[in-house]
C-alpha positions as CSV (number, residue, x, y, z in Angstrom):
1,X,152.9,-70.9,-31.1
2,X,151.7,-71.7,-27.6
3,X,153.7,-69.9,-24.8
4,X,151.6,-68.8,-21.9
5,X,149.7,-71.9,-21.1
6,X,152.0,-72.8,-18.2
7,X,151.0,-71.9,-14.7
8,X,153.8,-71.5,-12.2
9,X,153.3,-71.5,-8.4
10,X,156.8,-71.3,-6.9
11,X,157.9,-70.4,-3.4
12,X,161.1,-70.3,-1.6
13,X,161.4,-73.0,1.0
14,X,163.0,-70.7,3.6
15,X,161.1,-67.5,2.8
16,X,157.6,-68.8,2.1
17,X,156.0,-65.3,2.3
18,X,158.3,-63.7,-0.3
19,X,156.4,-62.3,-3.2
20,X,158.5,-60.6,-5.9
21,X,155.5,-58.5,-7.1
22,X,155.1,-56.8,-3.7
23,X,158.4,-57.3,-2.0
24,X,160.6,-56.3,-5.0
25,X,164.2,-57.4,-5.5
26,X,165.6,-59.5,-2.7
27,X,168.6,-58.3,-0.7
28,X,171.8,-58.6,-2.8
29,X,174.3,-59.3,0.1
30,X,173.9,-62.9,1.2
31,X,170.5,-63.1,-0.4
32,X,168.7,-66.4,-0.9
33,X,169.4,-67.8,-4.4
34,X,165.8,-69.2,-4.7
35,X,164.3,-65.8,-3.9
36,X,166.6,-64.3,-6.6
37,X,165.4,-67.0,-9.1
38,X,161.7,-66.2,-8.2
39,X,162.4,-62.5,-8.9
40,X,164.0,-63.3,-12.2
41,X,161.1,-65.5,-13.2
42,X,158.6,-62.8,-12.3
43,X,160.7,-60.1,-14.1
44,X,160.9,-62.3,-17.2
45,X,157.2,-62.9,-17.3
46,X,156.6,-59.1,-17.3
47,X,159.0,-58.7,-20.1
48,X,157.3,-61.5,-22.1
49,X,153.9,-59.8,-21.7
50,X,155.4,-56.5,-22.9
51,X,156.9,-58.1,-26.0
52,X,153.6,-59.9,-26.8
53,X,151.7,-56.7,-26.5
54,X,154.2,-54.9,-28.7
55,X,154.0,-57.6,-31.3
56,X,150.1,-57.6,-31.3
57,X,148.6,-54.7,-29.4
58,X,145.1,-56.1,-29.9
59,X,145.9,-59.4,-28.3
60,X,143.6,-60.0,-25.3
61,X,144.7,-63.0,-23.3
62,X,142.0,-62.6,-20.7
63,X,139.2,-63.1,-23.3
64,X,137.6,-66.5,-23.0
65,X,137.5,-68.6,-26.2
66,X,134.0,-69.6,-27.3
67,X,133.3,-73.3,-26.7
68,X,133.8,-75.5,-29.7
69,X,130.6,-76.9,-31.2
70,X,131.0,-80.6,-31.7
71,X,130.8,-81.7,-35.4
72,X,127.9,-83.8,-36.6
73,X,128.6,-87.4,-36.0
74,X,127.6,-89.3,-39.2
75,X,126.9,-92.4,-37.1
76,X,124.1,-90.6,-35.2
77,X,120.7,-91.2,-36.8
78,X,118.4,-88.3,-37.3
79,X,114.8,-88.7,-36.2
80,X,113.6,-85.9,-38.5
81,X,116.1,-85.9,-41.4
82,X,115.9,-88.0,-44.6
83,X,118.4,-90.6,-43.7
84,X,118.2,-94.3,-44.7
85,X,115.4,-96.2,-43.0
């Protein structure tokens, strides 16, 4: 299952400097609906990370995967090997 491959860079058009991680929940009375949505998205991402870590505590999503070694292409002739000549 692939879940966290999506990057989201969202901002409110009216409040461009609003950051849910540092500013917290936006004001409830007459608050901007887009700022509320950004806060909910941020809060949901934290909850998702907690659930993934609860499911698999050893999961390390910051670890880089090793590069895949390309398989040998049978069409490539070997200069050393015992191929047909």
